[in-house]
C-alpha positions in Angstrom: 9.6 60.3 23.4 8.4 62.8 26.0 7.8 65.4 23.4 5.8 63.0 21.3 3.6 62.1 24.3 3.1 65.9 24.9 2.1 66.4 21.2 -0.3 63.5 21.3 -2.0 64.6 24.5 -2.2 68.2 23.1 -3.9 66.9 19.9 -6.2 64.7 22.0 -7.3 67.7 24.1 -7.8 69.8 20.9 -9.9 66.9 19.4 -12.1 66.8 22.6 -12.7 70.5 22.5 -13.6 70.4 18.8 -15.8 67.4 19.3 -17.5 69.1 22.2 -18.1 72.4 20.5 -19.1 70.8 17.2 -17.6 73.7 15.3 -16.3 71.3 12.7 -17.7 68.0 11.5 -16.4 64.9 13.2 -14.8 63.6 10.0 -12.9 66.9 9.4 -11.6 66.8 12.9 -10.3 63.2 12.3 -8.5 64.2 9.1 -7.0 67.2 10.9 -5.7 65.0 13.6 -3.9 62.7 11.1 -2.4 65.8 9.4 -1.3 67.2 12.8 0.4 63.9 13.7 2.3 63.8 10.3 3.3 67.5 10.5 4.7 67.1 14.0 6.7 64.1 13.0 4.9 61.6 15.3 3.8 59.6 12.3 5.5 59.3 8.9 3.4 60.1 5.8 3.1 56.4 5.0 1.9 55.6 8.6 -0.6 58.5 8.4 -2.1 57.3 5.2 -2.0 53.5 6.0 -5.4 53.6 7.7 -7.2 54.6 4.5 -6.2 51.3 2.9 -7.0 49.2 5.9 -9.5 46.3 5.4 -11.7 47.7 8.1 -12.1 51.1 6.4 -12.8 49.4 3.0 -15.4 47.1 4.5 -17.2 49.9 6.3 -17.2 52.0 3.1 -18.7 49.1 1.2 -21.5 48.7 3.8 -22.4 52.3 3.5 -22.6 51.9 -0.3 -24.8 48.8 0.1 -27.1 50.7 2.6 -27.5 53.6 0.1 -28.5 51.1 -2.6 -31.2 49.6 -0.3 -32.6 53.1 0.3 -32.5 54.1 -3.3 -34.3 50.9 -4.5 -37.2 51.5 -2.0 -36.7 48.3 -0.1 -36.5 50.1 3.2 -39.8 51.9 2.6 -41.3 48.6 1.6 -40.2 47.1 4.9 -41.8 50.0 6.8 -45.1 49.5 5.0 -45.1 45.8 5.8 -44.3 46.4 9.4 -47.3 48.7 9.7 -49.5 46.2 7.9 -48.6 43.5 10.4 -48.6 45.6 13.6 -51.1 48.4 12.9 -51.3 50.7 15.8 -50.2 48.2 18.4 -47.2 49.7 20.1 -46.0 46.5 21.7 -45.9 44.6 18.4 -44.4 47.6 16.6 -41.6 47.8 19.2 -40.9 44.1 18.9 -40.8 44.1 15.1 -38.6 47.2 14.9 -36.1 45.8 17.4 -36.0 42.4 15.5 -35.6 44.0 12.1 -33.0 46.4 13.3 -31.0 43.6 15.0 -31.2 41.4 11.9 -30.2 44.3 9.6 -27.4 45.5 11.8 -25.8 42.0 11.9 -25.1 42.3 8.2 -25.1 46.0 7.5 -23.4 47.5 10.6 -25.4 49.1 13.5 -24.8 52.8 12.7 -25.9 52.5 9.0 -28.9 50.4 10.1 -30.0 53.1 12.5 -29.6 55.9 10.0 -31.4 53.8 7.3 -34.5 53.1 9.4 -34.7 56.4 11.2 -37.1 58.1 8.8 -39.1 54.9 8.4 -39.7 54.5 12.2 -40.6 58.2 12.5 -43.2 57.7 9.7 -44.5 54.5 11.5 -44.9 56.5 14.7 -46.8 59.2 12.9 -49.2 56.7 11.2 -49.8 54.7 14.4 -50.2 57.9 16.5 -47.4 56.9 18.8 -44.8 59.3 20.2 -41.6 58.8 18.1 -39.5 58.5 21.3 -41.3 55.2 22.1 -40.0 53.6 18.9 -36.6 55.4 18.2 -34.9 54.0 21.3 -35.9 50.4 20.6 -34.5 51.0 17.0 -31.2 52.2 18.4 -30.9 49.4 21.0 -32.0 46.7 18.5 -29.3 47.9 16.1 -26.6 48.0 18.8 -27.4 44.5 20.0 -27.7 43.1 16.5 -24.3 44.5 15.7 -22.7 42.2 18.2 -23.8 39.1 16.3 -21.3 39.1 13.4 -17.9 40.3 12.5 -19.2 43.1 10.3 -22.0 44.1 12.6 -20.0 46.9 14.2 -16.7 48.5 13.4 -15.4 47.6 16.8 -15.5 43.9 16.0 -13.6 44.6 12.7 -11.0 46.7 14.5 -10.4 44.0 17.1 -10.2 41.3 14.5 -7.7 43.4 12.5 -5.6 44.0 15.6 -5.5 40.2 16.4 -4.1 39.6 12.9 -1.4 42.1 13.4 -0.3 40.4 16.6 -0.1 37.0 14.9 -3.4 35.6 16.2 -6.2 34.2 14.0 -8.9 36.8 13.2 -12.5 36.4 14.1 -14.6 34.4 11.6 -17.8 35.9 10.3 -20.1 34.1 12.8 -17.7 33.4 15.7 -19.5 35.9 17.9 -23.0 34.9 16.9 -23.8 32.6 19.9 -23.1 35.3 22.4 -24.7 37.9 20.1 -28.0 36.1 19.7 -28.2 35.6 23.4 -27.6 39.3 24.0 -30.3 40.3 21.5 -32.8 37.9 23.1 -32.1 39.3 26.6 -32.1 42.9 25.4 -35.5 42.5 23.6 -37.0 40.8 26.6 -35.9 43.7 28.8 -37.1 46.4 26.4 -40.5 44.7 25.8 -41.2 44.4 29.6 -39.5 46.9 31.8 -37.7 49.1 29.3 -40.8 50.0 27.3 -42.4 51.5 30.4 -39.4 53.7 31.1 -39.2 55.3 27.6 -40.2 59.0 27.6 -43.3 60.1 25.7 -42.1 63.0 23.5 -43.6 64.3 20.3 
């Protein structure tokens, strides 16, 4: 037992070093950790591979595919054009719309994929509206993070917790069980960003 703890701590330290130096991509480091745990006997082969068939992983992979389809079909660019048509060069309105759309999208598409999906759109909006990108990118990130808390699939953390609850014999979260608290969080977060937070954002080109 003591040797297993030492192995796990050693692998954890190695992972932190690799994450910090960024010599290898994060996903490669993750795969190497699993291989290391199997080779050292901490996990069996079946235990090491079990995560790849987990419902959480399959759900997240499906959301990435769905996001790719939205980008390929041009829907994301269409949303960007509509946002500019509504808000024009008004920074306040643009910030509010970006946060709202990001939160709404993140609640059904996952917060990380939503941020990646809208990143080029928001940079393009900032360029057209002659607004520093930093003024719009942080609201995009915060909107996606807050929106991800509204549903079960909004963030991988919710999915992981729900899966763990099932393994321990409890009922998993339903799709909208977190929505009441999530919507309140989005409302408070947007109110803060549109008042105090917007004034604290850096102005960078």
